[in-house]
N, C-alpha and C positions, 0 to 999 in steps of 0.2 A: 226239360231240354236246354233252356237258356238261349242266349243271342250267340249265334254262330260265327257271324262276321266280326273282325277286329273293331271295325268303326262303330259298330252297333254297340259292342260290348264297352268301348271308350265312353261313349255317350251315357250308357247306363251307369257306369261307375261314377263318371263325372257328376251327373245329376245327383247320384245318391250322395255323394260327399257334401256336394253344395247344400242341399237340403238338410242334412245332418248338421253342418255348421249353422245354418240359419236357426234351426232349432234349438240348438245350444246358446246361440246369441240372444234369441228372444228370452229364453228361460233366464239367462244372466241379467237381462235387462230389467226383468220383471222382479227378480229377488235380491239385487245387489244392495238395496238398502236395508233389507230386513234379515238377509241370511246370517250376518255375523254381527248384528247389532244386540242380540238378546244377551242374557246372561251366562250362557254355557250351560244351563240346567238340563235336565233330561226333558222337560217340557219344552225347552226352547229348541232342542235338537231333534227329538223323536215325535213331537206333536206340533212343529211349525209354531210354537208359542201360542197355540189356540187360535190362529189368525187365518185359518183357511175359510174363505167364503163358499157358499154352496156351488157355484160353477166348477170350483177346483176340487171340492169334494167328490163332486159326481164323476169329473173327468179322470181323478186318481183312482177311484173304485173300479171305473169301467175299464181303464187300461191295464191296471194291475191284474185283472182277470183275463181280458182280451190280448194275450200275448201270443206267441207262436205255440205255446202249449195248446191253445184252443185252435187257432187258425190252421197250424200245420197237423196237430194230433188229431183234431175232429174230423177236417177234411180227409185226413189219411185213411179213416175208416170207410170213407167213400159210400156213406149209406144216409140217408135223411134221419133215422133214428136218433142219432147223436145230437140232433136239435132239442131233445128232452132235457139235456143238462142245463142248457140256457133257458128254456121254458120254465123249468123247476127254480132256476136261480131267481126269477122275478119273484116267487113265493117266498124264497130265503131272505130276499132284500126287504121285502114288506114286514117279515118277522124282525129283522134287525132294526128297522125303523121304529116299530110300535111296541116291541117287547123288550129288546135288549139295550138299546140306546138310552132310554130313560135310566135304566140300572146304571149303565156306565157314567153317565153325566152326574147321577146323583152320587155316585161313590167317588167321584172325582180321581181317578185312576190314570196312570199312564201307560200300564199294560194291562191286558185282561187278566193276567195272572195275579195282578194285585188284588182284583176282586175275590178270587179264591181265599186268598189270605184273610180278608176281611170277614168273609162269609163263615171261615171255618175257624177263626181265632188262632190260627196256626201257620207257620210258613212252610211246613214240610210239603203240603200238597202244592204250594206255589213253586217251590224250587222243582219238583218232580214234572209238573206240567210244563214248566218253562223249559226243562231238559228236552222233553219230547219234542216241544215246539221246534227247538235248536236242532235237534236230530233230523227232523223232516226238513227244514230249511237247507241246512248244511249238506245233507247226504241225497236228498231227492229234489226239491224245489229249485235250487240254485243251478246245480249242473244239469238237469233236465232242460230248464228254461234256455240256458246257454246252448245246450246241444241242438234243441228244436230250431232255435233262431239262427244257428250257425248252418244246419242242415237247408233251411229255407234258402238262406243266401247262397250257399254254394250251389244249390240246384237252379236257382234263378239265374245265376251268372254263368252257369255251365262251365265250371272250372274244376280242374282236379287238386286244387289248393286242399290240404288236409282240414278236416272239420275243426280241429283243436285250434287252428290258427284264426279262424273266424270267431271262435269261442273265446280266445283270449283277447282279441281286440274288443270284442263286446263287453267282456268282464272288466276290463281295465277302465273304459270309458263309464261304465256303470258306477265303479267305484270312485271315479273322480267326482261324479254327481253327489254320492252320498257324502264324500268326505268333505266337499266344499260347501254345500247347501243344505245337508240335512233333509228333514221331510218336505221342508218348504219347496226347494229344488226340484225334488222328485216329483211332487204333486203338480207343480207348474209345468214341468216338462211333460209329464203325462197327459195333462189336459191339452196343451198345444199340439202333441203328436197324436192324441186320441182323435182330434177333429180330422186330422189327415187320414189316419188309418180307417177310420169309419168311412169317411167319404170315397176313398179308393177302394175299400173292401165291398161296398154298394156297388160301385162301378164294375168292379170285376164280376160280381153276380150277374149284372146286366150283360156285360161283353160275353160271359161264359155261356149264357142261355142264347145270346144271339149266335154265338158260334156252332151251336147244335140246332139252329134253325127254330128256337123257343120250343123244341121237342125234348123234353127231359126224360121221357118214358121209353121209347122205342129202343130196343136192344139193351135194356137195362133190366137185370132180374128183379124180380117183384120184390125180394127180401130187401133189396136196397132202397126200395122207394116206400115201403110201408112205415107207418108211424106205431104199429101194433108189434112190438118185438117177439120173437118166437123165444122158446125157453133157452136156446142155444146162442141166442144173440148177445150182444154186448149190454143191451138194456131190456130184459124181458119185461113185457107189459105190466105185469102184477108188480114188479119192483118199484114202479111209481107211486104205489100205495103203501109200500113197506119201508125199505131203507132209504130211498131217494129223498124223502123229507128231512130225515136225521142228517144226512150228508150235506144237504142244503144249509141247515141250521148251524152246523159245525163251522162250515166253510164261511158264511157270510156273517155270522153273529159271534163267533168265539175265535176265529183264526186272525192272529195278531197283524199280519199285513193288511188285511181288509179293515178291520174294526179301527185300527190306528188311524186311517184316514178319516173315519167318520168322527172320532174323538177328538179331532184337530180343529173342529170349527170353534168359533167363539161362544156359541150357544147350542142348546138341544134343537131349538127351531131351525136354525141355520143347518144343522148336521142333518135333520130330517128332510129338508128341502133338497139336499145333496143326494142322500141316499134315495129319495123317490125319483129324482130325475135320472139317476142311474138305472132304476129299475124300469123306468118308462123307455129310455133307450134299449134296455136288454130285451124287453118283450116286442119291441117294434123292428129292431134291425139284426140283432145277434143271431137267432136261429137260422135265418137264411145265410148269413155270412159264413157261419161255421159247418154248413151242410151242403148246400146247393153245389159249390164249387167242386167238391169232392166228387159227387154224383157225375157232374159234367166230366171231369178228369176221368172217371171209369168209363164213360161212353168213348172219350176220345183216346184213352192211352191203356185202358184195361185195368187190372188190378195192380196198382204200384205203391200202395201203402202210404207212408208219410212222405214220400217224394212227390204226392198228388199236386198239393197246393203250389209248391214252387213251379213246377212243370207247366201247369195252367197258367200261372200268371205270365211265365215267360212267352207263352203262346199268344194269348189274347190281348196283352198291352205292348204298344209300340216301345222302342228302346227308352226313349227319354221318360216315359210315363212308368214303365216297369223300374226304371231307375229310381224315380220318385217314390214308388210304393216301397222299394228295397229300403229307401232312407226311413220311411215311416215304419216299416217292420224292424229295422235296426233300433229306432228310437223307442219302439215298444218293448223290445227285449231289453235295451238299456234301462228303460224305465221300471219293467217288471223287475229285474235284477237288482236295481236300486232300492226298490220298494221292499224287497225281501231282505236285502243287505240292511237297510235301515231298521227293520223291524227285528231282525236277528241281533243286530248291535245293541239295540235297546233292550232287549231281553237279557242279554248278557251283561250289559252295564248295571241295569237296575234290580235284577234278580240274582245275579252272581258276584260281579265285581264289587259292587257297592256294599253287599252283605258279607262276602267270605274273604275278599283280598284286601281292598281299602277303600275308604270313601273316595268318591270321584269328585275331584277338584274341578275338572272342565270336561264335559262329555265331548266336546268337539275333538280334543286331543285323543281320548279313548276310542271314538268312534274311527279315527283315522287308522290308528294301529290294528284295530279289530277289523274293520272292512278289508285292509290289505290282506290280512292272513286269510279271512273268508273267501275272498276273490281267488288266491292261489289255490286254495282247496277245491273251491268248485271247478275251476278249469281243469284241474289234474284228474277230477272224476268224470268228467265229459265222455271220455271213451266207453265208460261202463254203460251207457246209454245206447251205444251204436248198434247193438244187436236187437234191440227191442223191435218187435213186429208193429206194434202200435204204442207210441209213446203216451198217447192220453189214457188208453185202458190200463197201461202199467202203473201209471200215476194214481189213478182212481183206486186201483186195488191195493198198491202199497200204502195209500192214504189211511187204509183201516187199521194199520198196526198202530196209529196214534190218535186218529180222529175219533173214534166212537169211545175209547178209554178217557180221552180228555173230556168229551161232551158228557160222559158220565159224571165227572167230577162237577161240571156246571150244573147239570140237572139235580144232583142230590144238594148242593150247596145252595141253589136258588129255591128249589122246592121244599126242602126239609130244615128244620133246625134241630139242635141237639145232636148234630152228628160230628163226631171229632175228625180232625185232620187225618189222624192215622188210619181210620176206617176207610176214609175217601183214598188214601194212598193204596190200600190193599186192592180196592175196586179198580183202579186204574191199572196197577200191576196185573191183576187178574185178566182184564181186558186185553193187554198187550200179548200176555202169554197164550190167551185162547186164540186170538187172531192170528198170531204168529204160528200157532200150531196147526190151524187150519189152512194158512196160506203155504206153509213150506212142508207140511206132512200129510195133513188128512185129505186135502183136496187133491194133490199130486198123485197120491196113492189110491185115489177112489174111493176112499172110506167115507167122505163126506161130498155129496155131489151138490149141495146147496150152492146157489150163485153167491157170489162175493157181497152184493148188495143186500141180499137176504141175511146173510151171516153178520153183516154189520149190525143188524136189528138184534141179533142173538148176542153179539158181543156188548152192545150197549145195555140192554135190560138186564143181562147175566151180571155185568160190573156194577150196576145200580144195586142189584139185589144183593151182591158179595159185600159192598159198603155198608148197606144197612144191616145185614146180619152179622157182620164182624163188629160194628158198632155195638149192636145189642148184646151178642154173646160173649165177645171178648173184652169190651171195654165197659160193659153195663149201661151203655146209653139208651135214651128212649128218644127217638126220632119222632117228629110231629110235623105235619104239614104246616108251612108259613101262612099266615094270613096275608091277603094282598096288601101290598104297602102303598102308600099315596104316591102318585106319580107327580114330579114337580111341574109346575106350570111351563108351558111351552109358548 
């Protein structure tokens, strides 16, 4: 609904602009000595020179995930069930901390795809997986993040300004952070904004419950309150024990925008402290933040999908405070977009430009040009997402096109030795084709009625099997399980 009177709207916008400026100023003050003092190497630009302490690792990981995709998208489902994504994320962060982080630090890589090249002894699989990552970032994550943020701000301000205008402003500011400060500026800004986002989001939960007399249940259908999802729900209960865990492993442990933050610490010990701190924040606060306001919005306004969170915030917060929260959300969107931009630029620079175009003399210059191009592309794609009934469900389903095939390459590379890069490539391509066939043909036509989370398991294990079979039958290789390698001291 937004703020209806002109004076209230002016206060709201003024507070929003002031806090946005202060967050930017605080970020600049923190990073001004270090942001450009490095050597312009890939580690300097994309891993903050290995200088992120654990609070910034935790803050960056938390806010990279807790953007409007989650706040708007999950609350847009208007049911408690969506909290399972965040509860399962706690397990995903533990797996990152104790399983994958030692591997990344031992390998001393800048991108997760470098690990694949080292494991397989060939660059083909690295190039393919990097291309899939870039495909998802450019066509899905960046425009979807800008869309959900722009939708929230437009709903909160109660204006008819086109969504793409808000998206363009957010995108340009995000690119400025990436271009001028690299990952260091992004992580610092995410941490500062994250404190404000978390505090205000928790306050919104409290104020929302107070608005309905602390009675969340009366007048709300049981299917919106249960944590046991039915077969036709967004998260059927049995999927928590099938595909959910593999989705979490992919997102938290092999997804460049997330793992990049953890790999930017000076040591494995410091990185692990940051990841565990992020896990603690996730289990204690995030489930309520992404689920309760949506249910309250259903009770107050009915079924209004992704507009729920913005309208509720406009109702329960006074103008000056909703303006402050708008600034925090804008910062979250900017930080999320900057993080994905920085990861995408890093993948392009290290995995493509440096290998196939020309050696990169200074990554700052290349990052500036690439960031500008990707920002323009992302803004242009924002209208594609305007017809989505649920942005979060759409994102999770589209994720399967690349997530499980990519995870299969990591699974084969980490669990087996004696597998050729060409065989892993076949496994990944098989997974992309299979999941694409399911998503765009078999499921719409009713040929396969399996839930997409379940089908992700089929995609993952059939991709692994395809890689191992091709390795044996086509290339004559003999795969064998790797013995557990020693973990470096922490």
